[in-house]
PyMOL Python script that loads the backbone (N, CA, C, O; Angstrom):
from pymol import cmd

cmd.read_pdbstr("""\
ATOM      1  N   UNK A   1       0.848  -1.173   0.000  1.00  0.00           N
ATOM      2  CA  UNK A   1       0.000   0.000   0.000  1.00  0.00           C
ATOM      3  C   UNK A   1       0.894   1.238   0.000  1.00  0.00           C
ATOM      4  O   UNK A   1       1.833   1.333   0.791  1.00  0.00           O
ATOM      5  N   UNK A   2       0.604   2.163  -0.872  1.00  0.00           N
ATOM      6  CA  UNK A   2       1.341   3.417  -0.973  1.00  0.00           C
ATOM      7  C   UNK A   2       0.494   4.516  -0.338  1.00  0.00           C
ATOM      8  O   UNK A   2      -0.689   4.662  -0.645  1.00  0.00           O
ATOM      9  N   UNK A   3       1.119   5.285   0.550  1.00  0.00           N
ATOM     10  CA  UNK A   3       0.425   6.380   1.219  1.00  0.00           C
ATOM     11  C   UNK A   3       1.005   7.707   0.751  1.00  0.00           C
ATOM     12  O   UNK A   3       2.221   7.894   0.729  1.00  0.00           O
ATOM     13  N   UNK A   4       0.124   8.623   0.378  1.00  0.00           N
ATOM     14  CA  UNK A   4       0.535   9.970   0.013  1.00  0.00           C
ATOM     15  C   UNK A   4      -0.189  10.961   0.916  1.00  0.00           C
ATOM     16  O   UNK A   4      -1.373  10.810   1.216  1.00  0.00           O
ATOM     17  N   UNK A   5       0.552  11.973   1.337  1.00  0.00           N
ATOM     18  CA  UNK A   5      -0.011  13.064   2.118  1.00  0.00           C
ATOM     19  C   UNK A   5      -0.136  14.235   1.151  1.00  0.00           C
ATOM     20  O   UNK A   5       0.864  14.703   0.606  1.00  0.00           O
ATOM     21  N   UNK A   6      -1.360  14.709   0.936  1.00  0.00           N
ATOM     22  CA  UNK A   6      -1.601  15.756  -0.050  1.00  0.00           C
ATOM     23  C   UNK A   6      -2.003  17.035   0.672  1.00  0.00           C
ATOM     24  O   UNK A   6      -3.041  17.090   1.330  1.00  0.00           O
ATOM     25  N   UNK A   7      -1.168  18.063   0.542  1.00  0.00           N
ATOM     26  CA  UNK A   7      -1.445  19.378   1.110  1.00  0.00           C
ATOM     27  C   UNK A   7      -2.213  20.156   0.055  1.00  0.00           C
ATOM     28  O   UNK A   7      -1.793  20.223  -1.100  1.00  0.00           O
ATOM     29  N   UNK A   8      -3.343  20.748   0.449  1.00  0.00           N
ATOM     30  CA  UNK A   8      -4.262  21.332  -0.529  1.00  0.00           C
ATOM     31  C   UNK A   8      -4.606  22.774  -0.174  1.00  0.00           C
ATOM     32  O   UNK A   8      -5.007  23.069   0.952  1.00  0.00           O
ATOM     33  N   UNK A   9      -4.446  23.665  -1.148  1.00  0.00           N
ATOM     34  CA  UNK A   9      -4.920  25.048  -1.022  1.00  0.00           C
ATOM     35  C   UNK A   9      -6.265  25.122  -1.727  1.00  0.00           C
ATOM     36  O   UNK A   9      -6.435  24.585  -2.822  1.00  0.00           O
ATOM     37  N   UNK A  10      -7.219  25.795  -1.088  1.00  0.00           N
ATOM     38  CA  UNK A  10      -8.574  25.866  -1.639  1.00  0.00           C
ATOM     39  C   UNK A  10      -9.110  27.290  -1.587  1.00  0.00           C
ATOM     40  O   UNK A  10      -8.484  28.188  -1.023  1.00  0.00           O
ATOM     41  N   UNK A  11     -10.265  27.475  -2.180  1.00  0.00           N
ATOM     42  CA  UNK A  11     -11.030  28.708  -1.987  1.00  0.00           C
ATOM     43  C   UNK A  11     -11.491  28.692  -0.538  1.00  0.00           C
ATOM     44  O   UNK A  11     -12.200  27.775  -0.125  1.00  0.00           O
ATOM     45  N   UNK A  12     -11.100  29.690   0.233  1.00  0.00           N
ATOM     46  CA  UNK A  12     -11.372  29.645   1.677  1.00  0.00           C
ATOM     47  C   UNK A  12     -12.850  29.693   2.023  1.00  0.00           C
ATOM     48  O   UNK A  12     -13.239  29.260   3.108  1.00  0.00           O
ATOM     49  N   UNK A  13     -13.669  30.200   1.141  1.00  0.00           N
ATOM     50  CA  UNK A  13     -15.106  30.273   1.426  1.00  0.00           C
ATOM     51  C   UNK A  13     -15.820  28.942   1.184  1.00  0.00           C
ATOM     52  O   UNK A  13     -17.017  28.826   1.448  1.00  0.00           O
ATOM     53  N   UNK A  14     -15.089  27.931   0.681  1.00  0.00           N
ATOM     54  CA  UNK A  14     -15.725  26.641   0.381  1.00  0.00           C
ATOM     55  C   UNK A  14     -14.992  25.459   1.011  1.00  0.00           C
ATOM     56  O   UNK A  14     -15.158  24.324   0.564  1.00  0.00           O
ATOM     57  N   UNK A  15     -14.200  25.704   2.027  1.00  0.00           N
ATOM     58  CA  UNK A  15     -13.385  24.629   2.611  1.00  0.00           C
ATOM     59  C   UNK A  15     -14.220  23.411   3.025  1.00  0.00           C
ATOM     60  O   UNK A  15     -13.852  22.299   2.648  1.00  0.00           O
ATOM     61  N   UNK A  16     -15.316  23.549   3.774  1.00  0.00           N
ATOM     62  CA  UNK A  16     -16.066  22.353   4.180  1.00  0.00           C
ATOM     63  C   UNK A  16     -16.608  21.542   2.998  1.00  0.00           C
ATOM     64  O   UNK A  16     -16.545  20.312   3.004  1.00  0.00           O
ATOM     65  N   UNK A  17     -17.138  22.234   1.985  1.00  0.00           N
ATOM     66  CA  UNK A  17     -17.701  21.526   0.821  1.00  0.00           C
ATOM     67  C   UNK A  17     -16.602  20.817   0.027  1.00  0.00           C
ATOM     68  O   UNK A  17     -16.791  19.693  -0.440  1.00  0.00           O
ATOM     69  N   UNK A  18     -15.471  21.473  -0.120  1.00  0.00           N
ATOM     70  CA  UNK A  18     -14.355  20.866  -0.849  1.00  0.00           C
ATOM     71  C   UNK A  18     -13.820  19.665  -0.077  1.00  0.00           C
ATOM     72  O   UNK A  18     -13.522  18.629  -0.670  1.00  0.00           O
ATOM     73  N   UNK A  19     -13.696  19.799   1.239  1.00  0.00           N
ATOM     74  CA  UNK A  19     -13.227  18.691   2.079  1.00  0.00           C
ATOM     75  C   UNK A  19     -14.148  17.480   1.949  1.00  0.00           C
ATOM     76  O   UNK A  19     -13.674  16.348   1.851  1.00  0.00           O
ATOM     77  N   UNK A  20     -15.451  17.711   1.946  1.00  0.00           N
ATOM     78  CA  UNK A  20     -16.404  16.609   1.807  1.00  0.00           C
ATOM     79  C   UNK A  20     -16.289  15.944   0.436  1.00  0.00           C
ATOM     80  O   UNK A  20     -16.392  14.722   0.329  1.00  0.00           O
ATOM     81  N   UNK A  21     -16.080  16.730  -0.597  1.00  0.00           N
ATOM     82  CA  UNK A  21     -15.929  16.170  -1.949  1.00  0.00           C
ATOM     83  C   UNK A  21     -14.674  15.317  -2.048  1.00  0.00           C
ATOM     84  O   UNK A  21     -14.687  14.250  -2.662  1.00  0.00           O
ATOM     85  N   UNK A  22     -13.595  15.788  -1.444  1.00  0.00           N
ATOM     86  CA  UNK A  22     -12.344  15.026  -1.466  1.00  0.00           C
ATOM     87  C   UNK A  22     -12.494  13.752  -0.650  1.00  0.00           C
ATOM     88  O   UNK A  22     -12.062  12.685  -1.085  1.00  0.00           O
ATOM     89  N   UNK A  23     -13.102  13.850   0.532  1.00  0.00           N
ATOM     90  CA  UNK A  23     -13.274  12.683   1.400  1.00  0.00           C
ATOM     91  C   UNK A  23     -14.122  11.603   0.751  1.00  0.00           C
ATOM     92  O   UNK A  23     -13.974  10.425   1.076  1.00  0.00           O
ATOM     93  N   UNK A  24     -15.006  11.983  -0.158  1.00  0.00           N
ATOM     94  CA  UNK A  24     -15.884  11.020  -0.824  1.00  0.00           C
ATOM     95  C   UNK A  24     -15.172  10.230  -1.921  1.00  0.00           C
ATOM     96  O   UNK A  24     -15.713   9.245  -2.423  1.00  0.00           O
ATOM     97  N   UNK A  25     -13.972  10.652  -2.294  1.00  0.00           N
ATOM     98  CA  UNK A  25     -13.251   9.970  -3.364  1.00  0.00           C
ATOM     99  C   UNK A  25     -12.702   8.631  -2.890  1.00  0.00           C
ATOM    100  O   UNK A  25     -12.229   8.501  -1.761  1.00  0.00           O
ATOM    101  N   UNK A  26     -12.773   7.644  -3.770  1.00  0.00           N
ATOM    102  CA  UNK A  26     -12.148   6.357  -3.491  1.00  0.00           C
ATOM    103  C   UNK A  26     -10.650   6.578  -3.347  1.00  0.00           C
ATOM    104  O   UNK A  26     -10.082   7.377  -4.091  1.00  0.00           O
ATOM    105  N   UNK A  27     -10.009   5.914  -2.437  1.00  0.00           N
ATOM    106  CA  UNK A  27      -8.571   5.996  -2.132  1.00  0.00           C
ATOM    107  C   UNK A  27      -8.219   7.116  -1.164  1.00  0.00           C
ATOM    108  O   UNK A  27      -7.076   7.187  -0.713  1.00  0.00           O
ATOM    109  N   UNK A  28      -9.154   7.987  -0.832  1.00  0.00           N
ATOM    110  CA  UNK A  28      -8.901   9.021   0.171  1.00  0.00           C
ATOM    111  C   UNK A  28      -9.433   8.495   1.497  1.00  0.00           C
ATOM    112  O   UNK A  28     -10.630   8.243   1.637  1.00  0.00           O
ATOM    113  N   UNK A  29      -8.538   8.330   2.470  1.00  0.00           N
ATOM    114  CA  UNK A  29      -8.969   7.754   3.744  1.00  0.00           C
ATOM    115  C   UNK A  29      -9.373   8.806   4.765  1.00  0.00           C
ATOM    116  O   UNK A  29     -10.285   8.569   5.557  1.00  0.00           O
ATOM    117  N   UNK A  30      -8.716   9.965   4.767  1.00  0.00           N
ATOM    118  CA  UNK A  30      -9.051  11.047   5.685  1.00  0.00           C
ATOM    119  C   UNK A  30      -8.775  12.382   5.015  1.00  0.00           C
ATOM    120  O   UNK A  30      -7.940  12.492   4.118  1.00  0.00           O
ATOM    121  N   UNK A  31      -9.501  13.390   5.476  1.00  0.00           N
ATOM    122  CA  UNK A  31      -9.235  14.771   5.073  1.00  0.00           C
ATOM    123  C   UNK A  31      -9.279  15.607   6.349  1.00  0.00           C
ATOM    124  O   UNK A  31     -10.223  15.512   7.133  1.00  0.00           O
ATOM    125  N   UNK A  32      -8.250  16.423   6.547  1.00  0.00           N
ATOM    126  CA  UNK A  32      -8.146  17.267   7.728  1.00  0.00           C
ATOM    127  C   UNK A  32      -8.199  18.727   7.314  1.00  0.00           C
ATOM    128  O   UNK A  32      -7.519  19.128   6.370  1.00  0.00           O
ATOM    129  N   UNK A  33      -8.994  19.523   8.006  1.00  0.00           N
ATOM    130  CA  UNK A  33      -8.978  20.967   7.848  1.00  0.00           C
ATOM    131  C   UNK A  33      -7.923  21.478   8.830  1.00  0.00           C
ATOM    132  O   UNK A  33      -7.982  21.170  10.021  1.00  0.00           O
ATOM    133  N   UNK A  34      -6.954  22.261   8.331  1.00  0.00           N
ATOM    134  CA  UNK A  34      -5.806  22.633   9.147  1.00  0.00           C
ATOM    135  C   UNK A  34      -5.516  24.141   9.069  1.00  0.00           C
ATOM    136  O   UNK A  34      -6.028  24.846   8.199  1.00  0.00           O
ATOM    137  N   UNK A  35      -4.693  24.600   9.989  1.00  0.00           N
ATOM    138  CA  UNK A  35      -4.216  25.974   9.946  1.00  0.00           C
ATOM    139  C   UNK A  35      -2.883  26.004   9.206  1.00  0.00           C
ATOM    140  O   UNK A  35      -2.239  24.972   9.021  1.00  0.00           O
ATOM    141  N   UNK A  36      -2.484  27.191   8.792  1.00  0.00           N
ATOM    142  CA  UNK A  36      -1.184  27.329   8.148  1.00  0.00           C
ATOM    143  C   UNK A  36      -1.305  27.656   6.673  1.00  0.00           C
ATOM    144  O   UNK A  36      -2.320  28.186   6.222  1.00  0.00           O
ATOM    145  N   UNK A  37      -0.270  27.337   5.935  1.00  0.00           N
ATOM    146  CA  UNK A  37      -0.187  27.669   4.514  1.00  0.00           C
ATOM    147  C   UNK A  37      -1.248  26.954   3.690  1.00  0.00           C
ATOM    148  O   UNK A  37      -1.751  27.505   2.711  1.00  0.00           O
ATOM    149  N   UNK A  38      -1.589  25.741   4.077  1.00  0.00           N
ATOM    150  CA  UNK A  38      -2.577  24.945   3.354  1.00  0.00           C
ATOM    151  C   UNK A  38      -3.882  24.911   4.124  1.00  0.00           C
ATOM    152  O   UNK A  38      -3.908  25.138   5.334  1.00  0.00           O
ATOM    153  N   UNK A  39      -4.962  24.626   3.418  1.00  0.00           N
ATOM    154  CA  UNK A  39      -6.292  24.592   4.029  1.00  0.00           C
ATOM    155  C   UNK A  39      -6.719  23.191   4.433  1.00  0.00           C
ATOM    156  O   UNK A  39      -7.408  23.002   5.435  1.00  0.00           O
ATOM    157  N   UNK A  40      -6.297  22.202   3.630  1.00  0.00           N
ATOM    158  CA  UNK A  40      -6.684  20.811   3.864  1.00  0.00           C
ATOM    159  C   UNK A  40      -5.476  19.899   3.703  1.00  0.00           C
ATOM    160  O   UNK A  40      -4.538  20.208   2.968  1.00  0.00           O
ATOM    161  N   UNK A  41      -5.519  18.774   4.402  1.00  0.00           N
ATOM    162  CA  UNK A  41      -4.552  17.702   4.194  1.00  0.00           C
ATOM    163  C   UNK A  41      -5.346  16.430   3.960  1.00  0.00           C
ATOM    164  O   UNK A  41      -6.210  16.074   4.762  1.00  0.00           O
ATOM    165  N   UNK A  42      -5.058  15.747   2.867  1.00  0.00           N
ATOM    166  CA  UNK A  42      -5.741  14.491   2.547  1.00  0.00           C
ATOM    167  C   UNK A  42      -4.748  13.336   2.597  1.00  0.00           C
ATOM    168  O   UNK A  42      -3.611  13.454   2.141  1.00  0.00           O
ATOM    169  N   UNK A  43      -5.195  12.230   3.154  1.00  0.00           N
ATOM    170  CA  UNK A  43      -4.408  10.997   3.159  1.00  0.00           C
ATOM    171  C   UNK A  43      -4.940  10.123   2.031  1.00  0.00           C
ATOM    172  O   UNK A  43      -6.116   9.762   2.008  1.00  0.00           O
ATOM    173  N   UNK A  44      -4.061   9.790   1.102  1.00  0.00           N
ATOM    174  CA  UNK A  44      -4.437   8.979  -0.052  1.00  0.00           C
ATOM    175  C   UNK A  44      -3.686   7.664   0.031  1.00  0.00           C
ATOM    176  O   UNK A  44      -2.469   7.645   0.216  1.00  0.00           O
ATOM    177  N   UNK A  45      -4.411   6.572  -0.105  1.00  0.00           N
ATOM    178  CA  UNK A  45      -3.796   5.232  -0.055  1.00  0.00           C
ATOM    179  C   UNK A  45      -4.186   4.462  -1.309  1.00  0.00           C
ATOM    180  O   UNK A  45      -5.367   4.276  -1.601  1.00  0.00           O
ATOM    181  N   UNK A  46      -3.165   4.018  -2.048  1.00  0.00           N
ATOM    182  CA  UNK A  46      -3.387   3.296  -3.305  1.00  0.00           C
ATOM    183  C   UNK A  46      -2.497   2.058  -3.356  1.00  0.00           C
ATOM    184  O   UNK A  46      -1.539   1.936  -2.592  1.00  0.00           O
ATOM    185  N   UNK A  47      -2.822   1.152  -4.253  1.00  0.00           N
ATOM    186  CA  UNK A  47      -2.047  -0.075  -4.408  1.00  0.00           C
ATOM    187  C   UNK A  47      -0.775   0.129  -5.221  1.00  0.00           C
ATOM    188  O   UNK A  47       0.260  -0.469  -4.923  1.00  0.00           O
ATOM    189  N   UNK A  48      -0.851   0.970  -6.243  1.00  0.00           N
ATOM    190  CA  UNK A  48       0.273   1.140  -7.167  1.00  0.00           C
ATOM    191  C   UNK A  48       0.638   2.617  -7.283  1.00  0.00           C
ATOM    192  O   UNK A  48      -0.226   3.493  -7.238  1.00  0.00           O
ATOM    193  N   UNK A  49       1.922   2.870  -7.433  1.00  0.00           N
ATOM    194  CA  UNK A  49       2.416   4.242  -7.548  1.00  0.00           C
ATOM    195  C   UNK A  49       1.689   5.002  -8.662  1.00  0.00           C
ATOM    196  O   UNK A  49       1.371   6.180  -8.500  1.00  0.00           O
ATOM    197  N   UNK A  50       1.431   4.347  -9.768  1.00  0.00           N
ATOM    198  CA  UNK A  50       0.763   4.985 -10.906  1.00  0.00           C
ATOM    199  C   UNK A  50      -0.655   5.453 -10.560  1.00  0.00           C
ATOM    200  O   UNK A  50      -1.177   6.376 -11.184  1.00  0.00           O
ATOM    201  N   UNK A  51      -1.267   4.816  -9.573  1.00  0.00           N
ATOM    202  CA  UNK A  51      -2.627   5.186  -9.174  1.00  0.00           C
ATOM    203  C   UNK A  51      -2.688   6.579  -8.557  1.00  0.00           C
ATOM    204  O   UNK A  51      -3.743   7.214  -8.551  1.00  0.00           O
ATOM    205  N   UNK A  52      -1.553   7.054  -8.036  1.00  0.00           N
ATOM    206  CA  UNK A  52      -1.526   8.402  -7.466  1.00  0.00           C
ATOM    207  C   UNK A  52      -1.880   9.449  -8.508  1.00  0.00           C
ATOM    208  O   UNK A  52      -2.558  10.430  -8.199  1.00  0.00           O
ATOM    209  N   UNK A  53      -1.426   9.248  -9.740  1.00  0.00           N
ATOM    210  CA  UNK A  53      -1.725  10.206 -10.812  1.00  0.00           C
ATOM    211  C   UNK A  53      -3.213  10.265 -11.106  1.00  0.00           C
ATOM    212  O   UNK A  53      -3.745  11.326 -11.432  1.00  0.00           O
ATOM    213  N   UNK A  54      -3.878   9.142 -10.994  1.00  0.00           N
ATOM    214  CA  UNK A  54      -5.321   9.117 -11.238  1.00  0.00           C
ATOM    215  C   UNK A  54      -6.076   9.841 -10.120  1.00  0.00           C
ATOM    216  O   UNK A  54      -7.040  10.561 -10.380  1.00  0.00           O
ATOM    217  N   UNK A  55      -5.638   9.647  -8.887  1.00  0.00           N
ATOM    218  CA  UNK A  55      -6.358  10.208  -7.746  1.00  0.00           C
ATOM    219  C   UNK A  55      -6.047  11.692  -7.534  1.00  0.00           C
ATOM    220  O   UNK A  55      -6.963  12.497  -7.364  1.00  0.00           O
ATOM    221  N   UNK A  56      -4.764  12.057  -7.542  1.00  0.00           N
ATOM    222  CA  UNK A  56      -4.410  13.428  -7.144  1.00  0.00           C
ATOM    223  C   UNK A  56      -4.631  14.424  -8.281  1.00  0.00           C
ATOM    224  O   UNK A  56      -5.537  15.251  -8.171  1.00  0.00           O
ATOM    225  N   UNK A  57      -3.859  14.395  -9.360  1.00  0.00           N
ATOM    226  CA  UNK A  57      -4.171  15.365 -10.427  1.00  0.00           C
ATOM    227  C   UNK A  57      -5.443  15.012 -11.194  1.00  0.00           C
ATOM    228  O   UNK A  57      -6.106  15.894 -11.739  1.00  0.00           O
ATOM    229  N   UNK A  58      -5.783  13.724 -11.237  1.00  0.00           N
ATOM    230  CA  UNK A  58      -6.945  13.289 -11.999  1.00  0.00           C
ATOM    231  C   UNK A  58      -8.286  13.543 -11.340  1.00  0.00           C
ATOM    232  O   UNK A  58      -9.289  13.722 -12.031  1.00  0.00           O
ATOM    233  N   UNK A  59      -8.321  13.563 -10.004  1.00  0.00           N
ATOM    234  CA  UNK A  59      -9.597  13.759  -9.312  1.00  0.00           C
ATOM    235  C   UNK A  59      -9.560  14.930  -8.324  1.00  0.00           C
ATOM    236  O   UNK A  59     -10.369  15.852  -8.417  1.00  0.00           O
ATOM    237  N   UNK A  60      -8.612  14.885  -7.375  1.00  0.00           N
ATOM    238  CA  UNK A  60      -8.577  15.937  -6.348  1.00  0.00           C
ATOM    239  C   UNK A  60      -8.399  17.309  -6.981  1.00  0.00           C
ATOM    240  O   UNK A  60      -9.151  18.235  -6.676  1.00  0.00           O
ATOM    241  N   UNK A  61      -7.419  17.448  -7.853  1.00  0.00           N
ATOM    242  CA  UNK A  61      -7.124  18.758  -8.446  1.00  0.00           C
ATOM    243  C   UNK A  61      -8.243  19.288  -9.326  1.00  0.00           C
ATOM    244  O   UNK A  61      -8.292  20.486  -9.605  1.00  0.00           O
ATOM    245  N   UNK A  62      -9.140  18.419  -9.767  1.00  0.00           N
ATOM    246  CA  UNK A  62     -10.238  18.837 -10.641  1.00  0.00           C
ATOM    247  C   UNK A  62     -11.503  19.231  -9.879  1.00  0.00           C
ATOM    248  O   UNK A  62     -12.485  19.659 -10.487  1.00  0.00           O
ATOM    249  N   UNK A  63     -11.485  19.091  -8.569  1.00  0.00           N
ATOM    250  CA  UNK A  63     -12.644  19.496  -7.770  1.00  0.00           C
ATOM    251  C   UNK A  63     -12.706  21.019  -7.772  1.00  0.00           C
ATOM    252  O   UNK A  63     -11.710  21.672  -7.463  1.00  0.00           O
ATOM    253  N   UNK A  64     -13.858  21.599  -8.115  1.00  0.00           N
ATOM    254  CA  UNK A  64     -13.977  23.058  -8.116  1.00  0.00           C
ATOM    255  C   UNK A  64     -13.612  23.654  -6.764  1.00  0.00           C
ATOM    256  O   UNK A  64     -14.121  23.223  -5.730  1.00  0.00           O
ATOM    257  N   UNK A  65     -12.731  24.642  -6.778  1.00  0.00           N
ATOM    258  CA  UNK A  65     -12.280  25.285  -5.550  1.00  0.00           C
ATOM    259  C   UNK A  65     -10.905  24.843  -5.098  1.00  0.00           C
ATOM    260  O   UNK A  65     -10.284  25.516  -4.275  1.00  0.00           O
ATOM    261  N   UNK A  66     -10.408  23.716  -5.620  1.00  0.00           N
ATOM    262  CA  UNK A  66      -9.042  23.293  -5.310  1.00  0.00           C
ATOM    263  C   UNK A  66      -8.110  24.144  -6.161  1.00  0.00           C
ATOM    264  O   UNK A  66      -8.188  24.131  -7.390  1.00  0.00           O
ATOM    265  N   UNK A  67      -7.228  24.883  -5.495  1.00  0.00           N
ATOM    266  CA  UNK A  67      -6.342  25.814  -6.190  1.00  0.00           C
ATOM    267  C   UNK A  67      -4.943  25.247  -6.425  1.00  0.00           C
ATOM    268  O   UNK A  67      -4.321  25.550  -7.443  1.00  0.00           O
ATOM    269  N   UNK A  68      -4.440  24.430  -5.501  1.00  0.00           N
ATOM    270  CA  UNK A  68      -3.097  23.862  -5.643  1.00  0.00           C
ATOM    271  C   UNK A  68      -2.946  22.669  -4.712  1.00  0.00           C
ATOM    272  O   UNK A  68      -3.609  22.581  -3.678  1.00  0.00           O
ATOM    273  N   UNK A  69      -2.062  21.753  -5.097  1.00  0.00           N
ATOM    274  CA  UNK A  69      -1.744  20.613  -4.240  1.00  0.00           C
ATOM    275  C   UNK A  69      -0.231  20.465  -4.149  1.00  0.00           C
ATOM    276  O   UNK A  69       0.503  20.873  -5.049  1.00  0.00           O
ATOM    277  N   UNK A  70       0.220  19.877  -3.051  1.00  0.00           N
ATOM    278  CA  UNK A  70       1.631  19.562  -2.834  1.00  0.00           C
ATOM    279  C   UNK A  70       1.635  18.166  -2.234  1.00  0.00           C
ATOM    280  O   UNK A  70       1.145  17.969  -1.122  1.00  0.00           O
ATOM    281  N   UNK A  71       2.182  17.197  -2.955  1.00  0.00           N
ATOM    282  CA  UNK A  71       2.073  15.794  -2.566  1.00  0.00           C
ATOM    283  C   UNK A  71       3.387  15.264  -2.002  1.00  0.00           C
ATOM    284  O   UNK A  71       4.463  15.506  -2.549  1.00  0.00           O
ATOM    285  N   UNK A  72       3.270  14.531  -0.891  1.00  0.00           N
ATOM    286  CA  UNK A  72       4.421  13.885  -0.259  1.00  0.00           C
ATOM    287  C   UNK A  72       4.111  12.397  -0.156  1.00  0.00           C
ATOM    288  O   UNK A  72       3.099  12.012   0.431  1.00  0.00           O
ATOM    289  N   UNK A  73       4.979  11.557  -0.725  1.00  0.00           N
ATOM    290  CA  UNK A  73       4.774  10.112  -0.690  1.00  0.00           C
ATOM    291  C   UNK A  73       5.564   9.542   0.488  1.00  0.00           C
ATOM    292  O   UNK A  73       6.747   9.837   0.658  1.00  0.00           O
ATOM    293  N   UNK A  74       4.903   8.733   1.284  1.00  0.00           N
ATOM    294  CA  UNK A  74       5.527   8.146   2.464  1.00  0.00           C
ATOM    295  C   UNK A  74       6.423   6.971   2.074  1.00  0.00           C
ATOM    296  O   UNK A  74       6.041   6.123   1.268  1.00  0.00           O
ATOM    297  N   UNK A  75       7.621   6.936   2.661  1.00  0.00           N
ATOM    298  CA  UNK A  75       8.506   5.786   2.484  1.00  0.00           C
ATOM    299  C   UNK A  75       8.055   4.625   3.349  1.00  0.00           C
ATOM    300  O   UNK A  75       8.069   3.470   2.923  1.00  0.00           O
ATOM    301  N   UNK A  76       7.654   4.947   4.571  1.00  0.00           N
ATOM    302  CA  UNK A  76       7.283   3.931   5.549  1.00  0.00           C
ATOM    303  C   UNK A  76       6.258   4.553   6.484  1.00  0.00           C
ATOM    304  O   UNK A  76       6.279   5.762   6.713  1.00  0.00           O
ATOM    305  N   UNK A  77       5.359   3.734   7.025  1.00  0.00           N
ATOM    306  CA  UNK A  77       4.342   4.227   7.947  1.00  0.00           C
ATOM    307  C   UNK A  77       4.578   3.641   9.330  1.00  0.00           C
ATOM    308  O   UNK A  77       4.792   2.438   9.483  1.00  0.00           O
ATOM    309  N   UNK A  78       4.536   4.506  10.329  1.00  0.00           N
ATOM    310  CA  UNK A  78       4.658   4.095  11.723  1.00  0.00           C
ATOM    311  C   UNK A  78       3.416   4.586  12.450  1.00  0.00           C
ATOM    312  O   UNK A  78       3.017   5.740  12.292  1.00  0.00           O
ATOM    313  N   UNK A  79       2.804   3.719  13.246  1.00  0.00           N
ATOM    314  CA  UNK A  79       1.651   4.141  14.022  1.00  0.00           C
ATOM    315  C   UNK A  79       1.565   3.316  15.301  1.00  0.00           C
ATOM    316  O   UNK A  79       2.083   2.201  15.371  1.00  0.00           O
ATOM    317  N   UNK A  80       0.912   3.870  16.295  1.00  0.00           N
ATOM    318  CA  UNK A  80       0.720   3.159  17.549  1.00  0.00           C
ATOM    319  C   UNK A  80      -0.067   1.874  17.315  1.00  0.00           C
ATOM    320  O   UNK A  80       0.221   0.849  17.933  1.00  0.00           O
ATOM    321  N   UNK A  81      -1.059   1.921  16.426  1.00  0.00           N
ATOM    322  CA  UNK A  81      -1.862   0.745  16.106  1.00  0.00           C
ATOM    323  C   UNK A  81      -0.984  -0.381  15.565  1.00  0.00           C
ATOM    324  O   UNK A  81      -1.152  -1.535  15.959  1.00  0.00           O
ATOM    325  N   UNK A  82      -0.045  -0.058  14.661  1.00  0.00           N
ATOM    326  CA  UNK A  82       0.847  -1.066  14.091  1.00  0.00           C
ATOM    327  C   UNK A  82       1.748  -1.680  15.155  1.00  0.00           C
ATOM    328  O   UNK A  82       1.986  -2.887  15.149  1.00  0.00           O
ATOM    329  N   UNK A  83       2.251  -0.848  16.070  1.00  0.00           N
ATOM    330  CA  UNK A  83       3.121  -1.349  17.134  1.00  0.00           C
ATOM    331  C   UNK A  83       2.367  -2.287  18.065  1.00  0.00           C
ATOM    332  O   UNK A  83       2.886  -3.338  18.440  1.00  0.00           O
ATOM    333  N   UNK A  84       1.149  -1.918  18.438  1.00  0.00           N
ATOM    334  CA  UNK A  84       0.348  -2.775  19.320  1.00  0.00           C
ATOM    335  C   UNK A  84       0.069  -4.114  18.651  1.00  0.00           C
ATOM    336  O   UNK A  84       0.142  -5.155  19.304  1.00  0.00           O
ATOM    337  N   UNK A  85      -0.250  -4.104  17.361  1.00  0.00           N
ATOM    338  CA  UNK A  85      -0.535  -5.344  16.641  1.00  0.00           C
ATOM    339  C   UNK A  85       0.704  -6.226  16.570  1.00  0.00           C
ATOM    340  O   UNK A  85       0.599  -7.444  16.715  1.00  0.00           O
ATOM    341  N   UNK A  86       1.872  -5.637  16.351  1.00  0.00           N
ATOM    342  CA  UNK A  86       3.099  -6.400  16.253  1.00  0.00           C
ATOM    343  C   UNK A  86       3.436  -7.095  17.580  1.00  0.00           C
ATOM    344  O   UNK A  86       3.859  -8.251  17.589  1.00  0.00           O
ATOM    345  N   UNK A  87       3.248  -6.390  18.689  1.00  0.00           N
ATOM    346  CA  UNK A  87       3.555  -6.964  19.998  1.00  0.00           C
ATOM    347  C   UNK A  87       2.512  -8.002  20.421  1.00  0.00           C
ATOM    348  O   UNK A  87       2.792  -8.828  21.289  1.00  0.00           O
ATOM    349  N   UNK A  88       1.333  -7.976  19.833  1.00  0.00           N
ATOM    350  CA  UNK A  88       0.268  -8.907  20.200  1.00  0.00           C
ATOM    351  C   UNK A  88       0.356 -10.224  19.445  1.00  0.00           C
ATOM    352  O   UNK A  88      -0.380 -11.157  19.769  1.00  0.00           O
ATOM    353  N   UNK A  89       1.222 -10.333  18.456  1.00  0.00           N
ATOM    354  CA  UNK A  89       1.337 -11.559  17.663  1.00  0.00           C
ATOM    355  C   UNK A  89       1.764 -12.701  18.576  1.00  0.00           C
ATOM    356  O   UNK A  89       2.756 -12.596  19.297  1.00  0.00           O
ATOM    357  N   UNK A  90       1.017 -13.773  18.537  1.00  0.00           N
ATOM    358  CA  UNK A  90       1.336 -14.956  19.310  1.00  0.00           C
ATOM    359  C   UNK A  90       0.844 -14.946  20.744  1.00  0.00           C
ATOM    360  O   UNK A  90       1.003 -15.935  21.460  1.00  0.00           O
ATOM    361  N   UNK A  91       0.262 -13.862  21.166  1.00  0.00           N
ATOM    362  CA  UNK A  91      -0.261 -13.801  22.527  1.00  0.00           C
ATOM    363  C   UNK A  91      -1.712 -14.247  22.559  1.00  0.00           C
ATOM    364  O   UNK A  91      -2.501 -13.874  21.690  1.00  0.00           O
ATOM    365  N   UNK A  92      -2.064 -15.041  23.553  1.00  0.00           N
ATOM    366  CA  UNK A  92      -3.454 -15.446  23.712  1.00  0.00           C
ATOM    367  C   UNK A  92      -4.188 -14.408  24.524  1.00  0.00           C
ATOM    368  O   UNK A  92      -3.663 -13.905  25.517  1.00  0.00           O
ATOM    369  N   UNK A  93      -5.415 -14.080  24.106  1.00  0.00           N
ATOM    370  CA  UNK A  93      -6.218 -13.089  24.838  1.00  0.00           C
ATOM    371  C   UNK A  93      -6.995 -13.745  25.935  1.00  0.00           C
ATOM    372  O   UNK A  93      -7.728 -13.073  26.660  1.00  0.00           O
TER     373      UNK A  93
END
""", "prot")
cmd.dss("prot")
cmd.show_as("cartoon", "prot")
cmd.util.cbc("prot")
cmd.orient("prot")
């Protein structure tokens, strides 16, 4: 699974509607409304690197009100959930 973090600049008067449109897209797992240079951050998860082109410039960037995107592809994912699952392997509940 490939994870991309997409920083999104939008029309500020339509942030909630744009966030909902992005969140409804297949391969988008979460959308965060944030402070700072960008208005939204979307987490995109796809099976193949080539699929990022379909989702980000092909769908997200075409949503009315999306002004710019800046995409960061994750090399590796670390999370508390993953650590707990790893330590639980082989343990009886």
